[in-house]
C-alpha positions in Angstrom: 71.5 100.4 93.4 67.7 100.6 92.0 68.9 98.8 87.8 71.1 96.5 88.3 73.6 95.5 85.1 72.4 93.0 83.0 73.2 89.2 84.5 77.0 88.2 84.0 77.4 85.3 81.8 77.9 82.3 84.0 81.6 80.7 83.1 81.5 76.6 82.2 83.1 74.2 80.2 86.1 73.0 81.1 87.7 76.0 83.1 84.8 75.8 85.7 85.8 71.4 86.0 89.6 72.9 86.2 88.4 75.2 89.1 86.3 72.6 91.4 89.1 70.4 91.0 91.7 72.4 92.1 89.0 74.7 94.3 87.7 71.2 96.9 90.8 70.0 97.9 91.4 73.5 99.1 87.8 73.9 100.1 88.0 70.9 102.3 91.7 71.5 104.0 90.4 74.4 105.3 88.2 72.9 107.3 90.3 70.4 108.3 92.9 72.6 109.0 92.6 76.3 110.0 88.5 75.6 111.2 89.8 74.2 114.3 92.3 76.3 114.9 89.8 79.2 114.4 87.7 77.5 116.9 90.3 77.0 119.2 91.0 80.7 119.2 87.5 81.8 119.8 86.9 79.1 122.8 88.6 80.4 126.6 91.2 81.6 127.1 92.2 82.8 124.1 89.1 84.2 122.7 90.1 86.7 125.6 93.9 87.6 124.5 93.9 91.1 122.8 95.9 91.3 119.3 96.0 95.3 119.3 92.4 96.9 118.8 90.9 92.2 118.4 91.0 89.8 120.1 93.2 86.8 118.6 89.2 85.4 117.9 88.0 87.8 116.7 91.1 87.6 114.0 91.2 84.5 113.5 87.3 84.9 112.3 88.4 87.1 109.8 91.8 84.8 108.9 89.4 81.9 107.8 86.5 84.1 106.6 89.4 85.4 104.4 90.5 82.4 103.2 87.5 80.9 101.7 86.7 83.8 100.2 89.8 83.5 98.2 89.3 79.8 98.1 86.0 80.5 96.1 88.2 83.2 93.9 86.9 86.6 95.6 89.2 89.1 95.7 88.6 91.4 98.0 88.6 95.4 98.1 87.9 97.8 100.9 86.8 101.1 101.1 87.1 103.4 104.4 87.1 102.0 107.9 85.0 100.1 110.1 84.3 101.5 113.3 85.5 100.3 116.5 83.8 99.5 119.1 79.8 99.0 119.9 78.4 99.3 115.8 74.8 98.8 114.2 76.6 97.1 110.7 73.9 97.6 108.4 74.4 96.6 104.3 72.5 94.7 101.6 72.2 91.8 101.0 73.1 89.6 98.0 73.7 86.2 99.0 74.9 84.0 102.1 78.4 84.7 101.1 77.9 88.2 102.5 78.7 86.8 105.8 82.1 85.9 105.1 82.5 89.5 103.1 81.7 91.2 106.5 83.5 88.5 108.9 86.8 89.1 106.4 86.9 92.9 107.5 85.0 93.1 111.4 84.2 90.4 113.8 79.9 91.2 113.9 77.9 89.0 115.5 74.6 89.2 112.3 71.0 88.8 112.8 69.9 86.1 110.0 66.3 83.9 109.3 66.6 80.9 111.2 66.5 79.0 108.0 70.5 79.2 108.1 70.6 77.6 111.5 70.2 73.8 109.5 72.5 75.1 106.3 75.5 72.2 105.8 78.3 73.8 107.3 77.3 77.7 107.1 74.7 77.3 109.8 77.0 75.9 112.5 79.8 78.1 111.4 76.9 81.2 112.2 76.2 79.6 115.1 79.8 79.7 116.8 79.9 83.4 115.5 77.6 84.6 118.0 74.6 84.5 115.4 71.4 85.9 116.5 68.7 83.5 114.8 65.5 85.4 113.8 62.2 83.5 112.5 60.9 85.8 110.0 57.1 87.0 109.9 57.1 86.3 114.2 56.7 89.5 115.9 57.8 87.7 119.1 60.7 86.4 117.8 61.8 90.4 116.5 61.2 91.5 120.2 63.8 89.1 121.1 66.0 89.7 118.5 66.4 93.7 119.8 66.6 92.7 123.0 69.9 90.6 122.9 71.0 93.0 120.3 70.9 96.0 122.5 72.3 93.7 125.2 75.3 93.0 122.9 75.5 96.5 121.3 75.8 97.6 124.9 78.3 95.2 126.4 80.7 96.8 123.2 80.1 94.2 120.8 78.9 95.0 117.3 76.1 93.5 115.3 75.7 93.1 111.4 72.2 93.4 110.2 70.7 93.2 106.9 68.0 95.4 106.9 65.7 94.2 103.8 65.3 91.0 105.7 65.8 88.6 102.6 68.0 89.0 99.7 66.0 89.9 96.1 68.0 88.1 93.3 70.8 90.9 93.5 68.6 93.1 91.2 68.1 95.9 93.1 68.7 97.4 96.7 65.1 97.2 98.7 63.4 98.8 101.3 65.0 99.4 105.1 63.0 97.8 107.6 62.9 100.2 110.1 62.4 98.9 113.4 65.6 96.9 112.9 67.2 99.8 114.0 65.5 100.5 117.4 68.5 99.1 118.4 70.8 101.4 117.8 68.6 103.8 119.6 67.4 102.3 122.4 72.0 101.6 122.6 73.0 105.4 121.8 75.6 103.6 118.9 76.4 104.7 115.6 74.5 102.8 112.9 77.1 102.7 109.8 76.1 101.2 105.9 78.4 98.9 104.3 77.7 98.4 100.4 79.1 95.1 99.6 79.3 94.7 96.0 80.4 92.0 93.7 82.3 91.7 89.8 83.3 95.1 88.1 81.4 97.5 89.3 78.9 95.3 90.7 78.2 93.5 87.4 78.6 90.3 88.9 75.4 91.0 92.0 73.0 88.7 89.7 75.7 85.6 89.5 76.3 85.8 92.9 72.6 86.1 94.1 70.3 82.9 94.4 68.8 82.1 91.3 65.4 81.7 91.3 64.1 78.1 93.4 68.2 77.4 93.7 68.8 76.3 97.0 71.8 76.8 99.6 73.8 74.0 98.3 73.2 74.9 95.0 74.2 78.1 95.0 77.1 76.7 97.4 78.6 74.9 94.7 77.8 77.3 91.7 79.8 79.9 93.4 82.2 77.2 94.0 83.4 76.7 89.9 83.1 81.0 89.2 85.4 82.5 88.0 87.5 84.5 90.0 86.2 87.9 90.6 86.5 90.9 92.9 84.7 92.0 96.1 83.8 95.4 97.5 83.3 96.3 100.6 82.1 99.6 100.9 82.4 101.0 105.0 80.6 104.3 104.4 79.7 107.5 106.4 78.7 106.4 110.0 75.4 107.9 111.4 75.6 109.2 114.9 73.2 108.0 117.7 69.8 108.9 116.9 66.4 108.9 119.0 63.5 106.6 118.6 61.1 108.5 116.4 63.6 108.9 113.7 65.1 105.4 113.4 62.8 105.7 110.1 65.3 108.5 109.0 68.1 106.9 109.8 67.3 103.7 107.8 66.5 105.8 105.3 69.7 107.9 105.3 71.5 104.6 105.6 70.0 103.0 102.4 70.5 106.0 100.2 74.4 106.1 101.2 73.9 102.4 100.2 72.7 102.7 96.9 75.1 105.9 96.1 78.5 103.3 96.9 76.6 100.7 94.0 76.2 103.4 91.7 79.2 104.8 91.4 81.9 103.9 88.7 
């Protein structure tokens, strides 16, 4: 989406206070009861118990993430089907909520900036969810991240990345960094683009995104008081494994498909 709709009006006043009054207790309950159960399901031996095509741990993460989104007022709509098995999922990046949106549909270990590890609650949860932390701007860190990605993909696990490298205020989908696609090429696994769209036809992208000078906690609390909105997850046509020289084309094709999905009616 190269041109986003104007910034949607943020809801306030009495309704915002009312939403805090009932969402905060729900959030605390979600942390005190379902979260320990989810972590229990992620620990051996329960983590290896199969439940259909998934493990019990994977199902627990999806259920917990879906519940968190519901508490924040997001109503999920999924289009398309996530690929089974080892896949590199690539998505546009709007806010921290993107990780929970994707986890509500498919378990995957994310590549995320190292700063997230220090965020209250989310950083700890990210670490439990197989997140690979990357120090932006560090070539050595990226090399290590790519090695971990390839290892996980070859083990049959999926990895999720945001190839833009950072959030951009929700106003556009930035260029995709091609090097991160090298992991899929070396592991010879498909790449599946995923478009994340918030609000009616994406009119809440800028509301969900970080405002200028807004930190994680401020964004977290603001979103907790926002009015209910739809969250669309579009699993798009996958791109089959390619060669090393073609990773830039894979990156361009993935971005083209995401932008097209963002602009559709």
